[in-house]
N, C-alpha and C positions, 0 to 999 in steps of 0.2 A: 719379565716374562711378557708383560703387556707391550712393551716397546718391541719386543721381538715379534709378537704376533701381528702387530702393526706392520712391521717390516715386510713379513712374509706375505700378508694380503697385498701390500703395495707391489711387492716383487711379483706376485701372481699376474697383477694387472700389466706390469711391465713385460712380463713373458709374453702375455696375449697379444699386446700391441707391437712387440719387437719380432716375434717369430715369423709372422708373414714377411716382414721386411727383410729379415736374415735369409729366408728361404728364396725370396725374389732376386735379392742380390747374387746369392750363390748359384741359383739354378738358371738365372737369365743375364746376369750381369748388367741389370738395369738398375739405375740409381732413381728410384721412384719416392722422391722426397716429398710427394703428397701423401704418403701413407698416413701421416698424422691427420690429415683432413678426412680420411676415411674413418678413422676412430672417432673424430668429433661428430661426423654425421651419426655413427651408431650410437653415440651418447644422446644426440637429440632425438633420434627416432625412438630409443628406448624410453626416454623421459616422456616423449609425446604419447606413446602407446600405453604406458604404465600410469602416468599421472593424468594426462588430458583425457584419455579415452577410457581409463579404468580397467584395462585388460590385465589379466594375470602377468605377473613379472616374467614366467618362462616364455611366455608367448612374445612379451616385449623384447626379450632378448634373442628369441628366434627371428623376430620381426627385423631387428638391428642388424642381425648377421645376413639375412637375405638381401636387405636394402643396401649394405656395404659390398655384398657379393656382386650386385648389379653394377655398382660403380666400378668395381675392381674390373668387371667385364669390359666395360668402356675404356678404363685406363689401359688394359691391356692391348686393345686395338690400336690405341694412340701410340704407346710405347713400341709397339711392334713395327710400326713406320720408321722408327728412328734407332733400331738396334745397332749397337756397336759405335754410337755417337753420344759420348757422355755429355758434351756441352750442350747439345740440343735438348738432351734428357732432363738436365738441371733447369734450363729454362722453361721447358714444358711443365715440369713438377711445380715451379713457383707460379706459373700461370694458372694451373689447376687449383692451387691452394687459394689464389686470390678469387677465382671464379667461384669456388665451393663455398669459401668463407662468406662472401657476400650474398650468395643464394641462400645459405643457411641463416644469415641475419634477416634477410627478407621474409623467409618462412616463419621462423621462430623468434625473431626480434633480437635486438643487440644486447639486451640484459642477460646476463648469466643466469642458468638454471641452478637452483640449489640442489644438493645431494637427494636422491629418491628416498622415500621412507616408505617401506614396505612392512605392513603390520607382523606378517609371520616371520620375517627376519629381524624383529626387534628384539631387545633383551640382550643378555650376555651370559656367558659361561664361567664359572669360577674355576680357576686353576691356581690353587694355593691362595696366595694373597692378591693375585691379578684377576681382574674382571675383562674377559675377552669378548667383544661384541660378536654376536652370532652372524651379523653381516660379513664380518671380516673372514669368519670361518668359511662362509659360504663361497666368498670370493677365491680364497685360497683352495677350496675343494674343486671349483670349476677350472681353475688354472691348472692344477695337477691333473685332472681328468683329461683336458685338451691336450696337455703335455704328453700323457700316455698315449692318446690317440695319434697325435702327429709322428710320435717316436715309433709307434707300430707301423703306421703307413710308410714312413721313411726307411725303416730298416727291415720290415718283414713283408712288404708286398712288391710286386712286380713294378707298379708305377714308381714306388720309392727308389727301386734299384735303378730305374731309368733316369729318375732326377738325379741320383748321386752320380751316375755315370755321365750324364749331361753336364754337371759341374766340372767334372775332371777332363772330359774330352768329347765335346758335343758334336765334332765332326765325324768321330767314329760311330757315335750313336746314330747319326743320320745314315752313315753309310751302311749300317745293318738293316736299314729300311723302316726304321722307328720314327714316327711323325712326333719327332721332339717338340715341335711348335705347339701341337695340340696338348701334350703333357704340361709345357711351360703354362700354357693358358689356364689349364686346371689349377696349377699351383698358384697363379696370380688371383684367380677368383677365390680359391681357399683361403690364401693369406688375407685377402681383403675381408672375407666373411669372418675370419678370426679377430680382425681388428674392429669389426663392427660389434662383435660379442664383447670384446675388451671395453668398448666405448659404453656399452649397456651395464656392463658389471662394475667398471670404473665410476659410472655415474652414482653408484650407491654412496660413494665416499668423496668423490670428486665433483659431482654435478656435470653440468654440460656448458661449454663456453666457447665462443668463437676463437679465443686466444689458444685453445688446445691444439689446434692445428700446426702451430710451431712449438709450443711447449712440449707436446707429446712426440714430435719429431726429433727434438733434441735428446730426449730421454731414450727413445728407440735407438738412436745412433749410438749413444754410449754403451747400452746393453749389446748391440750388435759388434761393436769394436771390441768389447771385453770378451763376450762369448765366442765370437768367430762366425764368419758366414755360413750359412747352409747348415748348421747343426743345431738339432732340436734341443739335446742335452746340454751343449755349450750355452745356447741362449737361455735356458731354464737355470743353470747354475749362475750366470752372469745376472739375470734378473733378480734372483734371490738374494745374491751377495749385494747387489747394489740397494735392493729395497731395505734390507737390514741395516746396511751401512747408513743409507739416507735416514731411517728412523732414529738410529742411535745418534747420528750427528745433529739432527733437528732436536733431540732431546738435551744433548750435552753442549753442543756449540751451534746454536740456531744461526748465528751469523755467518758460519762457515759451512753451512750444509751443502750448498752448490759447489762451493770450492773443492770439498772432499770427493764428489762424484767425478768432476773433471780431472782431479789430480790422479784418481785411480785410473781413469781412461789413459791419461799421459804415461803413467808407470807402465801399463800394459803394452802401449804402442813401443816403448822403448825396451822392455824386457821381452816381451812375446808379442811381436806385431801380428801375427795370425790369430791371436786370441786364445782362449781356453781350449777350443776345439782343434786349433792347428791347421783349419782349412784356409786356403787362400782364393780370393775372388778372382775370377778369370776376367 
């Protein structure tokens, strides 16, 4: 039970950091590989606000989301200039990763930050013989709440309908007189904000480190491949599956934990290339 709870909490973080990337690839067809760097900045901002400045943790999480959204707005303008050019997008992504990583090291130093310790999230809840940390329960709750909000926006609002239509036939959406570029910019900013929140929440158990720009990107890509692009529920299912699988593999086969995740991705690519959601990136 304890290993399962750990897996669910990590799955919630995986969902938060991969959902934005999934929507961006699906809605824009943009390979924003600098998404992991946005997560990293969110982790550093959350750490700085909560630990250095002593602000309440919810305020630190909100600040991380706002800071990441501003970065996402800048990213959107840059990627907008090279739409439909994947080679340039990949080069731009790694250039942004390099710049943001070095700026982060200049601001917060090269030494990794330890996981946050928030007093009111300390302690554990007993479930049978297992002792589940309250901090992991809080991460899971935030992840599920954000998943519910994103699902509602995507499936039950006009903006969500436009985004889904834009994934399938962007030219038709534009022909109807809809400013798809404005909606897509909103998706970019929202996805970046969610990544910033993921960084702050993930900092409770993972801390903040300049290596997260790449490490988080790799995990997010695995989630997107398994879940399928552009689907909130597909991303959530994939994140929880990978989080639980990772927790059990680390407990039972620690030397093979990374292999298990990439083996799962390989199997999905062979058996169901479109992922759990069945959506195809345009």
